[in-house]
N, C-alpha and C positions, 0 to 999 in steps of 0.2 A: 418558324420564325415570323413570317408575315402574319399570321393569325395573332400571334402575341403583340406585334407592333400595332395591328388593327384594334386590338382591345385596349391598349395604352392610349391610342388616338382617341377613342370613343370616351374614355374617362370612366372612373369608378361609378360616380353618381348617375351618369346616363345609363350605365349597364343595369344598376339596381332598379331604377324606375322602369326601364324597359322590360326588365323580367317580371316586375310587378304587373305591368300592362299585359305582358305575353300570356301569364297564367290566367288573368282575367278574361282575355279574349280567347284563349284556348277553350274556355268553358263555353263561350257563345258558339265558337266553331263546331264544337261537338254536338251542341243542342239543336241548332237551327235545322239541320236536314231531318232531324228525328222528330222534332216537336209536332209537326202535324199528325203524324202517324200515331203518336202517343195519345194527343188530345182526342182523336177520332175514336179511340178505344173506348171513350166514355160515352159514345153515342151521340156527339154534339154535330152541329152542322159547321160548314166552313165559316159562317158568319160568326159564331161563337169563337172560333179560333182567332179570327181577326180581332175580336174583342179583347182577347188575352194580350195581344199586342198593344192594343189601345189603352188598356188599363194600366200597363206597365209605363208607357208613355205619359199618361196623365199624372201619375204619381212622381215621375222624373221631372215633369213640368214644375210641380210644386217644390220639389226638393233641390234640383240642381243650381239654381241661382243662389239659393240660401247657403248652400255648401261652398260655391264659389266665394261668396262674400266672407264666409266663415274661415276659409282658407287664407284670405286676405288678412284677417283679424288674428288668428291663433296659429296659423301656418298650414303648409300643405300636407305635411306628414300625418297629424291626428286625423284630419278629414279623410285621407286616403284609407286609413286603416278602419275607420268607422264605416266607410261605404263598402269595403271589401267584406267586412264582418256581415253586413246586412245581405250582401249577395250570397254568401254561403248559406245563411239561414233561409233566405228565400227559396234557394234551389232545394234544400233539405225538405221543406213544407211541400213544395211542388212534387217531390218524389214520393212523399209519404200520403199524397192525396188519395182519398177514397171517393171523393165526389167532386162536382165541378167547382163548388165554392172554395174548396181547398186550392184548386189550381189558381183560381183568381187571388186567393190570400197570398199564395206564393209570390206571385207577380207583384202585387202590392208591396209587400216587405222588400223585394228586390228593388223596385222603383223608388221607394221612399229614402234611399241613399244612393241613388245611382249617379254619383258624381265622380266616378273613377277617372273617366277620360278627361273632362275639362280641367280638373284639378292636375292630372298628370301632365296635361299639355301646358298648363300654367307652370308647372314645376321645371319642365324642359326649357320654356321660354325664359324663366328666371335665370338660368345659367348661360344664355346665349349672349354673345358679345356684339352681334349686329344683326341686320336683317337677313343676311345670307345664311348664317349660322342658325338663326331662328327657324328659317324655312327647312333647313336641312334636319335640325332636331325633330320638327313636327313630321317630316318626312320619314324619320326612324320610326315614329309612333306608327305611321301608315304601313310601314314594312313589317313591324311586329304584328299588326292586324293580318297582314298577308300570311305571315308565319303561322298564326293561330288558325287560319282558315285552310292552311295546308294540312297541318297535323290534326287539328280538331275533328273535321269531318271524317277523316280516315279512322280515327279512334271511335267516333260516334257510330260510324257504319259497322265497325267490328263489334262494339258493345251491343248494339241492336240485335245483333243475331242471337244473342243470349236472352236479352229481355229489353223492351222498350223503356222500362223504368231505370234500368242500370246506368245509362248515360247521366241521368240527373243526380244520382248519388255520387257519381265520380266528379261531376262538375262542383257539387257542393264541397266535396273533400279538397278538391284542388283549390277553391277559394279560401277554404279554412287554412290550408298550408301557405297560402299566399299572404294571408293576414299574419301568421306567425312569422313568416319571412320579413314582412314590411315592419313589424314591431322590432325585430331584432337588427335588421340591416339598413333600414331606410332613413337617411339623414334629411334634416330640413333645408330647404333652399330658400325659403322667403325671408330675405333680409330686410324687407320693408313692411313688416307686420304693423298693422294700426290697431292697437288694442282699445282704442276709443271708438272704433268703426261700429255703427250700428247695423245689426243684421236683421232684416225685415222677414217676418214669417208670412207675409201677405203674398199668395201666389201670383196676383195680378200685378204686384209692384214691378217685377222684371219688365213686363210689357209696357208699363208707364214709363220706366227708366229707358227703355229702347226707343220710345217715341220721342224722347227728349234729346237724345243723342244724334243730332242732325248729320254729322259726318258718317254715321253709319246705317242711315235709313235704307238706302237701296241694297247694301249688303245683308242687312237683317231680312228684308222681303225676299230677296233672292235665296237666302239661306232656308227660310220657311218653305218655299217651293221645291227646294232641293230635297228637303226633308220629306215631304209629301210624296215625292216621286220614289224615293228609297223605301219609305215605309210601305207603299203600296205594293212594291215589288217583293219585299221580304215576306210580307203576310200571305201571299198567295204563290209564290214561285215554285215551292216544293209540290203543291197541289197541281199546278200548271204542268210541271214536267210529268207528273203522274197521269193526269187525265188526257193531255194532247199526245205525249210521246211514250207512255207506258212505263215510265222509270220508276223504280222503287227507291227505297231509302238508301240502299248501298250505292246505286248509280248516281243519285243526287249527291250523296257524299263525295263522289269522285269528281263531279262537276265542281263542287265548292272547292275541292283541293286543287284542281287545276287553275281556278279563279285565283286562289290565294298564291300560287306559284307566280302567276302573271302579275300580281299586285306586288309581290316582293321584288321582282325584277324592275318593274315600273318605278318604284320608289327607292331602291338602293342603287340602281344603274342609270336608268332613263331620266330620272328626275334631275339629276346633276349633269349628265352628259348630253341630255337632249333638250328636255323642256326648259330648264332654267338657262341653258346655254344658247338655245335658239330663239326664245321668246322672253319678253318682258312679263313680270309677274302681273303687271297692271292689265296686260292683254289676256293673259291665260285665264284670269278670274271672270273674264267676260266670255270669250269665245268657247271656252270648255263646256259651258252650259248648253250651247247649241250642239256640240259634238255629242255630249251625253244624251241629248233628246233623240238624235238620230240612232244611237244605239238601242233605245227603248222601242223605236219604230220597227227595227229588225226583230228584236225579241217578240213584239206583238205579232209578228207574221208567223203563223204555226207551221213553219217548215224547218226542219232540223238544220239545214246549211245556214239558213237565216237567223236561227237562234245562236249559233256559235259565233257568226259575225258580230251580232248584237252584244253578246256576252264579252267579247274581246274589246269592242268599242266601250262598253260600260265600264269594265275595269280600268282601262287606260284613263278615260276621262274623270271617272269618279275619284280615283285615288289621288290623282294630281290636284283636282278642283278642290277637294277637302283640306289638303295641306296648304294650298295657296291662300284661300279665303280665311282659313283660321289664323295663318301666319299674318296676313295684313291686318285683320282685326286685332290680333294681339299687339301688334306694333303700334296701331293707332290708340289702343287702350292705355299704354303706358304702365310703368312698374307698379303703381300704388293701386291701381284699379283693375289690373289684369285678370285676376281671379274672378272679380264680380262680372266684367264684361264676358269672359269665357263661360261664366255660368248663365249669363242671359243668352248667349249663343247656344248653349245646351237647352236651355229652357225653350227657345224658339224651336229648336229641333224637336224637342219632346212634344211641343204643342202641335207641330205638323204630323208627328207619329200618332196623335190621337184620332185625328181625322182621316189621315192617309189609310190606315188599315181598314177602318169602317167603310170608307167609300169604295176601296179596292174589293172588300168582301161583297158589297152589294153588287158592284159591276160584274164581279166574277159569276155570280148566280145568274146574270143576264147572258154574258158571254165571257169565256175564259180569257180572251186576249184583251178585253176592254181595259183592265187595271194598267196594262203597259202603255196602252195609247193614252191614258190619263196622265201617267208619269211623263211620256213625251210632251204632252201639252204643258204641263206644269214647268218643265225645264226650258221650253221654248219661251214662255211668258218670263221666266227668271232672266232669260238672255235679253229680252226686250228692256226690262227694268235696268239691268246693269249697263247696256248699251246706250240707252237713251235717257235714262232717269238718274244715272249715278251723280251724286253730289261732287262732281269735280274728280278729275282723273289724277290719282295720287301715284307718282312713280316710285317714290321711296316713302317709308313710313317712319324713318328714324327720328325725324323732328316734327311730327304730327300728332303727337299724343293729345288726348282729349282733356289737357290741363285747363282749357278755357271754358270747357262746358260748365253749365251751372251746378252748383254742389248739390242742389236738391235732385238732379238727375240721377245722382248715384247714391 
C-alpha cells in the first residue's frame, strides 16, 4: 500500500521520464568498469583510452546546447527520442569495432546526440511548482543515476565473464528498447515552446552566450572545474584500481555498485532530511566544492583505507552538489530559456570533459595518483570562485529569472 501511495505521489510523468533516464544510465553503469579492459584488448595505451572519453565530450560539447535549444523550440519529447536512438547506434558501432577507428566512430555517434540528461532535467523542472520541488525532482534524477550504478556494474561484471564485448551489445539493446518506450509512453511537458526560436549550429555560440549571462558567470566557471575533476577521475579510475590495488573488472564493478547504493541513499533520504534541512542551498553550492576536493585528496593517497574514505566523501559531495547547482541555474534561467541554459551547462561540462581526460591520461603516465590531485586542485579553485567571486548570493531563485538579460545573449 505504501509503495502504491509513493508511486501516486511521484506522478506518472515523473515515473516515465525517470525510467527513461534509468535505462540510459544503466548502460553507462554497465560499461564504465569494463571499458578500459575492452579498449586495452586493442593494444592501445592508457592515453588512447582517455582520448575516447575526450572525443565523446567534444561532440557532446557541439550537440548539447543545440539540442537544449531545440527542446525549447519543438519540445522535450522528440529531442529525447533522437538522443536515445543515437546512443543505441553508437554503442552498437562500438561493439562491432574491429579496429581503433571504429571505437572512435562509436563514441562520436553517441556524442553527437548526447542530450539526454539536460533535456530530461529540463523536463522535470518544467513540471515543478517551486524551488523546493525543482530541487527534489533533480534529486530524483541523481537517485536514478545511483540506481543505474548499483545494477549496471553488477550486470557488466557478470557479462564480462563471458566476453568483454557482450556488455556493449546489451547497452545498445537497452538504449534501443528505451527509445521504443519513449516513443510509446513519454508525454510532452514543454508548455512554453517557442516555434520562432533560432537554433544555432555554431559550437562556440554557447560559450559566447555563457559569457553574456552575468548572473551565472561564477557558476559556469565553477561548473567547468567540477567537470574537469570528474572527467579526470572517470578516465583513469579503473586503471588506478588495477595498477595500485590489483583489482580486476569484477572488483571494480562491485565498488561502483556500492557507490551507487550510497548515491541513492544520499539523494532519496539525506538530500531532504539532512542537506536541504540543515543547510541553505546557497551555502551548499559553495562549501560542497571544498568537501569534494578533500575527497579527491584521500583518493589520491594510494592506501586502501584512504581510498574508501575518499570515495565516501566523493559520493556525498558530488551527488548533492550536482543537484543543487543544476537546480539553482534552472531556476535563474526561467521557463522560456531553461532548455537552452541547461544545454549550455551540458556544453560547459562537455568542454571540461575534453581536456580533463587528456590531462589525466598524461599525468597518469607520470604517476598514477596525480590525476586525483589535479581534480582536488580544480575543485578547490571552484570553491574560491564561488566563495569570493560569485555575482551576488541568491537565497531564492523563484523571482530572479534572466528575463532582463539582453536577447542576443540567448
